[in-house]
C-alpha positions as CSV (number, residue, x, y, z in Angstrom):
1,X,-4.3,-12.4,3.0
2,X,-3.0,-13.2,-0.3
3,X,-0.3,-10.7,-2.2
4,X,0.4,-10.9,-5.7
5,X,2.6,-8.1,-7.3
6,X,3.5,-7.2,-10.8
7,X,6.0,-4.7,-12.5
8,X,5.4,-1.9,-14.9
9,X,8.4,-0.3,-16.0
10,X,10.5,0.4,-12.7
11,X,7.0,0.6,-10.6
12,X,6.3,-2.0,-7.9
13,X,2.4,-2.9,-7.7
14,X,1.7,-4.6,-4.9
15,X,-1.9,-6.2,-4.9
16,X,-3.1,-7.5,-1.5
17,X,-6.3,-9.7,-1.3
18,X,-8.6,-10.1,1.5
19,X,-8.3,-8.4,5.1
20,X,-5.4,-6.8,6.3
21,X,-6.2,-7.1,10.2
22,X,-3.9,-8.1,13.4
23,X,-2.5,-11.4,12.7
24,X,-4.0,-11.7,9.2
25,X,-1.8,-9.9,6.8
26,X,-0.9,-7.0,8.6
27,X,2.9,-8.4,8.5
28,X,2.5,-9.9,5.5
29,X,2.1,-6.2,3.6
30,X,5.5,-5.0,5.5
31,X,7.0,-8.0,4.6
32,X,6.3,-7.6,0.8
33,X,7.4,-3.9,0.9
34,X,10.4,-4.7,2.6
35,X,11.7,-7.6,0.0
36,X,11.0,-5.2,-3.0
37,X,13.0,-2.7,-1.2
38,X,15.8,-4.9,-0.8
39,X,15.6,-5.9,-4.4
40,X,16.3,-2.1,-5.1
41,X,12.6,-1.0,-6.0
42,X,11.9,2.5,-5.2
43,X,8.6,3.3,-6.7
44,X,5.6,1.5,-5.3
45,X,1.9,1.3,-5.7
46,X,-0.1,-0.6,-3.4
47,X,-3.6,-1.4,-5.1
48,X,-6.3,-1.9,-2.2
49,X,-8.8,-3.0,-5.0
50,X,-9.2,-6.6,-3.4
51,X,-9.1,-5.5,0.2
52,X,-12.2,-6.2,2.1
53,X,-11.1,-4.6,5.6
54,X,-8.3,-2.7,7.0
55,X,-8.0,-2.3,10.9
56,X,-5.8,-0.3,13.0
57,X,-3.0,-2.8,13.0
58,X,-3.3,-2.8,9.0
59,X,-2.8,1.0,9.1
60,X,-0.2,0.7,11.5
61,X,1.7,-1.6,8.9
62,X,0.7,0.8,6.1
63,X,2.6,3.6,8.0
64,X,5.5,1.6,8.4
65,X,5.4,0.9,4.8
66,X,5.7,4.3,4.0
67,X,8.4,5.0,6.5
68,X,10.3,2.0,5.0
69,X,9.9,3.4,1.4
70,X,10.8,7.0,2.2
71,X,13.8,6.0,4.3
72,X,15.3,4.4,0.9
73,X,14.3,7.7,-0.9
74,X,11.3,5.9,-2.5
75,X,7.9,6.9,-3.2
76,X,4.6,5.5,-2.5
77,X,1.3,5.5,-4.5
78,X,-2.4,4.1,-3.0
79,X,-4.9,3.1,-5.1
80,X,-8.3,1.3,-5.3
81,X,-9.5,1.8,-1.6
82,X,-13.5,1.2,-1.0
83,X,-15.3,3.8,0.8
84,X,-14.9,2.0,4.3
85,X,-11.4,2.0,4.1
86,X,-10.9,5.6,2.5
87,X,-13.0,6.6,5.4
88,X,-10.6,5.1,8.3
89,X,-7.7,7.0,6.0
90,X,-9.6,10.1,6.6
91,X,-10.7,9.6,10.2
92,X,-6.8,9.1,11.0
93,X,-6.1,12.2,8.9
94,X,-3.7,9.8,6.5
95,X,-5.3,10.7,3.6
96,X,-3.3,13.8,3.8
97,X,-0.1,12.1,4.1
98,X,-0.1,9.0,1.6
99,X,-0.6,9.9,-2.1
100,X,-3.9,8.4,-2.9
101,X,-5.1,7.7,-6.3
102,X,-8.7,6.3,-7.1
103,X,-7.3,3.7,-10.1
104,X,-4.2,1.8,-10.8
105,X,-3.8,3.7,-14.3
106,X,-4.1,7.0,-12.2
107,X,-1.3,6.0,-9.4
108,X,0.7,4.9,-12.5
109,X,0.4,8.3,-14.3
110,X,1.5,10.1,-11.2
111,X,4.9,8.7,-11.5
């Protein structure tokens, strides 16, 4: 998995690309979030528009990211999920836990 990030005002936008699966990107996502938290970021968006697949390990890492951000009094928005990934989020009822938006622009506006 490849990870890029950008900043919009005080909001960090993490853009993973590829698969987030056991041994392939799951830990990289958590490391990217923790790195930004250590730098002082408290508002983050994870843009899934270039993520092709997410497995249960990736879901677990996403929950860990959410917990890390909340423990630092931060906020997380998720956007750009394809229908398969969003279906997995609905199946696990996590769509009601996370602030999920269709686009990056909607996620930014939500802050």
